[in-house]
TORGU-82399 format. One record per residue (C-alpha): x, y, z. Coordinates in nm, 3 decimals, always signed. Example, Ala and Ser with C-alpha at 12.3 -4.5 7.8 and 13.67 -1.06 7.14 Angstrom:
// TORGU-82399
{{+1.230 -0.450 +0.780}}
{{+1.367 -0.106 +0.714}}
***
This chain:
// TORGU-82399
{{+0.013 +0.006 +0.016}}
{{+0.140 +0.336 -0.087}}
{{+0.234 +0.550 +0.247}}
{{+0.074 +0.815 +0.146}}
{{-0.277 +0.729 +0.144}}
{{-0.184 +0.635 +0.516}}
{{-0.020 +0.961 +0.579}}
{{-0.298 +1.133 +0.412}}
{{-0.548 +0.981 +0.637}}
{{-0.364 +1.030 +0.965}}
{{-0.333 +1.415 +0.891}}
{{-0.704 +1.456 +0.824}}
{{-0.766 +1.261 +1.176}}
{{-0.552 +1.464 +1.358}}
{{-0.685 +1.809 +1.171}}
{{-1.027 +1.704 +1.318}}
{{-0.937 +1.694 +1.697}}
{{-0.857 +2.006 +1.966}}
{{-0.627 +2.013 +2.254}}
{{-0.914 +1.966 +2.491}}
{{-0.994 +1.607 +2.303}}
{{-0.641 +1.495 +2.482}}
{{-0.666 +1.646 +2.801}}
{{-0.459 +1.959 +2.697}}
{{-0.482 +2.322 +2.720}}
{{-0.616 +2.512 +2.425}}
{{-0.301 +2.736 +2.458}}
{{-0.215 +3.011 +2.192}}
{{-0.407 +3.057 +1.864}}
{{-0.282 +2.800 +1.625}}
{{-0.198 +2.823 +1.215}}
{{-0.355 +2.535 +1.118}}
{{-0.667 +2.354 +1.298}}
{{-0.629 +2.058 +1.494}}
{{-0.354 +1.898 +1.689}}
{{+0.014 +1.905 +1.656}}
{{+0.206 +1.611 +1.547}}
{{+0.414 +1.658 +1.826}}
{{+0.116 +1.608 +2.051}}
{{-0.011 +1.321 +1.859}}
{{+0.334 +1.152 +1.898}}
{{+0.355 +1.204 +2.266}}
{{+0.004 +1.102 +2.326}}
{{+0.041 +0.774 +2.120}}
{{+0.411 +0.718 +2.304}}
{{+0.583 +0.729 +1.940}}
{{+0.899 +0.941 +1.869}}
{{+0.789 +1.276 +1.700}}
{{+1.038 +1.153 +1.412}}
{{+0.864 +0.815 +1.358}}
{{+0.515 +0.979 +1.342}}
{{+0.644 +1.269 +1.129}}
{{+0.759 +1.018 +0.874}}
{{+0.443 +0.796 +0.897}}
{{+0.249 +1.110 +0.769}}
{{+0.513 +1.192 +0.504}}
{{+0.418 +0.837 +0.379}}
{{+0.782 +0.728 +0.486}}
{{+0.674 +0.449 +0.706}}
{{+0.416 +0.255 +0.519}}
{{+0.374 -0.035 +0.743}}
{{+0.368 +0.058 +1.135}}
{{+0.311 -0.225 +1.366}}
{{-0.024 -0.324 +1.510}}
{{+0.084 -0.187 +1.841}}
{{+0.141 +0.144 +1.673}}
{{-0.199 +0.112 +1.495}}
{{-0.385 +0.072 +1.816}}
{{-0.217 +0.336 +1.973}}
{{-0.299 +0.574 +1.699}}
{{-0.667 +0.438 +1.715}}
{{-0.682 +0.555 +2.078}}
{{-0.509 +0.884 +2.028}}
{{-0.711 +1.004 +1.715}}
{{-1.028 +0.847 +1.851}}
{{-1.129 +0.674 +1.549}}
{{-1.444 +0.455 +1.539}}
{{-1.447 +0.117 +1.430}}
{{-1.493 +0.173 +1.081}}
{{-1.194 +0.421 +1.035}}
{{-0.989 +0.180 +1.255}}
{{-1.066 -0.096 +1.011}}
{{-0.956 +0.171 +0.725}}
{{-0.623 +0.257 +0.910}}
{{-0.563 -0.094 +0.931}}
{{-0.610 -0.163 +0.566}}
{{-0.372 +0.109 +0.453}}
{{-0.124 -0.001 +0.666}}
{{-0.154 -0.351 +0.550}}
{{-0.220 -0.505 +0.880}}
{{-0.492 -0.754 +0.970}}
{{-0.738 -0.577 +1.147}}
{{-0.907 -0.755 +1.438}}
{{-1.199 -0.773 +1.635}}
{{-1.147 -0.726 +2.033}}
{{-1.370 -0.786 +2.334}}
{{-1.556 -0.475 +2.291}}
{{-1.710 -0.613 +1.955}}
{{-1.901 -0.885 +2.121}}
{{-2.068 -0.595 +2.386}}
{{-2.194 -0.396 +2.096}}
{{-2.599 -0.376 +2.119}}
{{-2.778 -0.464 +1.810}}
{{-2.892 -0.153 +1.656}}
{{-3.230 -0.066 +1.694}}
{{-3.344 -0.035 +1.336}}
{{-3.238 -0.370 +1.291}}
{{-3.431 -0.500 +1.528}}
{{-3.706 -0.321 +1.411}}
{{-3.652 -0.443 +1.041}}
{{-3.618 -0.799 +1.167}}
{{-3.974 -0.796 +1.361}}
{{-4.131 -0.614 +1.026}}
{{-4.035 -0.951 +0.851}}
{{-4.311 -1.200 +0.862}}
{{-4.231 -1.428 +0.576}}
{{-3.900 -1.471 +0.669}}
{{-3.699 -1.559 +0.955}}
{{-3.412 -1.399 +1.075}}
{{-3.140 -1.393 +1.362}}
{{-2.845 -1.187 +1.458}}
{{-2.540 -1.337 +1.601}}
{{-2.186 -1.218 +1.728}}
{{-1.840 -1.320 +1.636}}
{{-1.834 -1.639 +1.846}}
{{-2.195 -1.729 +1.732}}
{{-2.385 -1.634 +2.017}}
{{-2.764 -1.529 +1.917}}
{{-2.806 -1.152 +2.009}}
{{-3.198 -1.138 +1.813}}
{{-3.452 -1.339 +1.661}}
{{-3.781 -1.245 +1.504}}
{{-4.069 -1.431 +1.594}}
{{-4.063 -1.635 +1.288}}
{{-3.729 -1.800 +1.360}}
{{-3.835 -1.800 +1.746}}
{{-4.097 -2.044 +1.606}}
{{-3.819 -2.267 +1.390}}
{{-3.591 -2.331 +1.667}}
{{-3.858 -2.350 +1.952}}
{{-3.780 -2.726 +1.979}}
{{-3.460 -2.636 +2.156}}
{{-3.416 -2.593 +2.521}}
{{-3.185 -2.271 +2.435}}
{{-3.093 -2.048 +2.196}}
{{-2.819 -1.876 +2.299}}
{{-2.545 -1.995 +2.092}}
{{-2.510 -2.177 +1.750}}
{{-2.270 -2.419 +1.834}}
{{-2.442 -2.481 +2.165}}
{{-2.744 -2.560 +1.991}}
{{-2.559 -2.776 +1.733}}
{{-2.311 -2.972 +1.965}}
{{-2.467 -2.949 +2.301}}
{{-2.844 -2.988 +2.297}}
{{-2.972 -3.336 +2.220}}
{{-3.260 -3.141 +1.974}}
{{-2.937 -3.043 +1.741}}
{{-2.882 -3.383 +1.613}}
{{-3.261 -3.434 +1.542}}
{{-3.347 -3.092 +1.400}}
{{-3.019 -3.083 +1.134}}
{{-3.099 -3.374 +0.925}}
{{-2.746 -3.372 +0.805}}
{{-2.614 -3.308 +1.136}}
{{-2.233 -3.398 +1.039}}
{{-2.264 -3.141 +0.771}}
{{-2.414 -2.843 +0.972}}
{{-2.152 -2.923 +1.260}}
{{-1.850 -2.872 +1.006}}
{{-1.981 -2.594 +0.860}}
{{-2.079 -2.426 +1.204}}
{{-1.743 -2.470 +1.347}}
{{-1.572 -2.357 +1.026}}
{{-1.774 -2.021 +1.060}}
{{-1.670 -1.982 +1.406}}
{{-1.302 -1.995 +1.279}}
{{-1.368 -1.734 +0.993}}
{{-1.548 -1.509 +1.254}}
{{-1.392 -1.502 +1.591}}
{{-1.064 -1.322 +1.671}}
{{-0.794 -1.584 +1.750}}
{{-0.557 -1.283 +1.875}}
{{-0.681 -1.153 +2.192}}
{{-0.877 -1.520 +2.275}}
{{-1.199 -1.278 +2.408}}
{{-1.307 -1.475 +2.741}}
{{-1.638 -1.544 +2.597}}
{{-1.456 -1.741 +2.359}}
{{-1.231 -1.926 +2.577}}
{{-1.544 -2.012 +2.792}}
{{-1.744 -2.122 +2.498}}
{{-1.448 -2.360 +2.353}}
{{-1.426 -2.524 +2.685}}
{{-1.772 -2.586 +2.733}}
{{-1.776 -2.742 +2.359}}
{{-1.443 -2.976 +2.429}}
{{-1.622 -3.084 +2.752}}
{{-1.954 -3.154 +2.621}}
{{-1.898 -3.279 +2.277}}
{{-1.711 -3.586 +2.180}}
{{-1.702 -3.467 +1.779}}
{{-1.586 -3.102 +1.859}}
{{-1.215 -3.136 +1.930}}
{{-1.146 -3.344 +1.615}}
{{-1.361 -3.063 +1.411}}
{{-1.168 -2.816 +1.574}}
{{-0.848 -2.952 +1.508}}
{{-0.915 -2.950 +1.123}}
{{-0.876 -2.558 +1.119}}
{{-1.133 -2.533 +0.852}}
{{-1.200 -2.166 +0.779}}
{{-1.538 -2.091 +0.597}}
{{-1.790 -1.839 +0.697}}
{{-2.160 -1.880 +0.626}}
{{-2.272 -1.743 +0.302}}
{{-2.597 -1.926 +0.158}}
{{-2.696 -2.265 +0.221}}
{{-3.023 -2.476 +0.225}}
{{-3.118 -2.702 +0.480}}
{{-3.355 -2.999 +0.557}}
{{-3.484 -2.969 +0.914}}
{{-3.685 -3.154 +1.113}}
{{-3.909 -2.916 +1.319}}
{{-4.025 -3.058 +1.613}}
{{-4.401 -3.041 +1.528}}
{{-4.447 -2.943 +1.176}}
{{-4.206 -3.210 +1.043}}
{{-3.936 -3.162 +0.732}}
{{-3.864 -2.831 +0.670}}
{{-3.619 -2.732 +0.362}}
{{-3.491 -2.389 +0.439}}
{{-3.268 -2.160 +0.223}}
{{-3.059 -1.963 +0.448}}
{{-2.847 -1.623 +0.362}}
{{-2.579 -1.447 +0.562}}
{{-2.485 -1.078 +0.573}}
{{-2.219 -0.882 +0.784}}
{{-2.401 -0.579 +0.945}}
{{-2.212 -0.299 +0.863}}
{{-2.335 -0.072 +1.164}}
{{-2.175 -0.336 +1.381}}
{{-1.878 -0.512 +1.241}}
{{-1.838 -0.862 +1.348}}
{{-2.206 -0.925 +1.357}}
{{-2.426 -1.158 +1.127}}
{{-2.746 -1.152 +0.996}}
{{-2.893 -1.483 +0.903}}
{{-3.221 -1.457 +0.689}}
{{-3.395 -1.770 +0.571}}
{{-3.713 -1.829 +0.407}}
{{-3.894 -2.180 +0.400}}
{{-3.959 -2.346 +0.074}}
{{-4.332 -2.451 -0.002}}
{{-4.363 -2.834 +0.099}}
{{-4.399 -3.060 -0.173}}
{{-4.741 -3.198 -0.239}}
{{-4.735 -3.548 -0.364}}
{{-4.790 -3.633 -0.716}}
{{-5.159 -3.679 -0.810}}
{{-5.212 -4.019 -0.943}}
{{-5.399 -4.035 -1.279}}
{{-5.776 -4.140 -1.228}}
{{-5.810 -4.502 -1.283}}
{{-6.040 -4.610 -1.553}}
{{-6.307 -4.876 -1.507}}
{{-6.224 -5.235 -1.644}}
{{-6.341 -5.339 -1.949}}
{{-6.650 -5.551 -1.944}}
***
């Protein structure tokens, strides 16, 4: 990545802040808006010369530690942080706070407005944060619907509900590898993995395969506890307003009617 893009981005973020944002006195009239380079460097724990080279495009690949410090100093939101890491060519990772964000109210309203489609919102460790009424009905045979992995591996209903249980188990584990952050190992993730290792004889082997495959779309044959076999088309979408969250939307296919037999002709006399 061209270091000039990174430098330009840092300058624009520095220019929008005031000394008071870092707890500094306003001081004398400034020739340019925003913070001085020296103030940003000091607050981020960087040398002034190093930060100057970054803004000049001569340090195009700073470390993750440097980027994390600048994220804090420049008060970057999650979208700006992701952009900063991309400009620096560093993998951006979700941290513990990602799983603490509330589902936006507008998204909950949208889910509730859907009558023909089921929908659910999951966080990076596949905890179920919200379900609309239709989704609640589909999964009503489960004792708990707090986490998708727990539903598949630990609830006895999972083996009955997912007709091809082995395929569902493999896909769900691969989805966790694709969505969770393994650089920081948040506490909830550690807790979940311990539960799955202790409670499922199949999980450790699947986890050891290191398959990484996010959910996109799939068709599943399900066995509802009262309605019998159900075929549903699932689609997964990233929630842009809360990075790391997934929106699963599904639509059930109409039940196939048995083919009608042709009317029998009376036997010839």
